[in-house]
N, C-alpha and C positions, 0 to 999 in steps of 0.2 A: 529226591525232588521230582513230584511227577505234576504235568499242568497238563487243566481240562476243560475243553471249550465244546460245549454244547451249541447245536445248531438244527435250525425244522422246526423250531416254533413257527405260527401263525394266528391269524386267522380263519378261522373253520363256525359252520352251521354245525346246528346241532345233528347226531348224528353220522356226521363225518368220519373223518380217520386223517390222521399226521403222523409221522415218524418222525423221531428224535433219535439224533449220533450226539454223542460222544464222543471226539480227539483226544486221547490221551496222548502227550509223548514222554519220549524217557520209553529205556527199554523194560523197566518191572513191570507191565499193563500186565504182563502175564500174570503176574505174583500176587495180587489183589483183587477180593472179589468187592464188585460196584455195584454199587444202588442209586434208585433213583429221586428223589424228591419233590416235592411242590410246596409253595405257598402265595394262602395269596393273601390280598389284604385284609392287613387285622388278625392276621391267623397265624399260629404256630405249624412247625413246617412240618408238615407232615409226608409220613412213609408211604413209596408208590410201591419199586420193588426193591430188587437184588438176586443176584447171580454169582455160581461161584466165581473159581479161578476159571477152570475148563469150560462152564458153561453146562454142567452136568446140573443143577442145584439151583431150583429160582423160592423164590419169593413172592409178594402180594402182598399189597395191601384190602382189607374189606370194600372197600370204594372203588378199585378198579378190579380184581380179579374174575376173570372170565372176559374181560372187556378190552386191560394193555398186555401185553407180550415183551417181555424183557430178552435180547439176546446180546452176546458176546462176537465178534471176529478178531481173534488175540494175533492172528499175522496182520490187520490193519489196524492192531493197539484202538479199538474202538466198542464201545458199547450200544447197545438201539432201544428208543423206545416206541415200540406199537403203538396206535392209541385208537382203538378203534371206537365207534358207538356214542362219538363223547357224547358228554351232556355240557349244560349251562355252570354245572359244579364242576367240571377238571377246570377253570378256569384257574391259572395263575403259572407262575413263577418256576421254570422246574428246572430243578439243578442234579446234576450227577457229582457222586461222591466214589471216593476209595474206600474202603475198610476190612477189615479184617479178621472181621466179626461176618461172618454172612448171616447167622438169623437176627442181630440187634436187628430194631424198628426206633433208636435212637441215633439223632443228630449227632450225638456228645462220640460215640461209635464209627462216626466216621471219617478221617481224616484231612484229604485234598480232597477240595472241592471245584468247580465249575462257577463263571458268571451267573448261571441262569439263561435258559428262554424263555421269551412270554407264550403263553398257550391261553386264547382268547375266543373262547365257544360263546356263539349266538342264539337266543333262544330261533 
């Protein structure tokens, strides 16, 4: 069992930055690849980024590539999402989740999920 708690969301102007954190409980955090997804009202859950267990391999969704950076600190059981150059279309609830298939962009391949944190980007 893994429990995930996201934090760091909020309201920011377009062009600004936010850093999201996802803290995991349990001793098995380092055995999971991790991912970030987002979901805007009325839209499907969208893949944002994922990172391998050791942090050496990362993947990004096309809409965030070059602006967002995923990282992790296994000593702190935490995965991060640094978001720069934010746009109004980045507004969504952001979720972190665990996976055994880092290359997957499908939510169905992710097991444990956090409750989400709201990010709102004003124009």
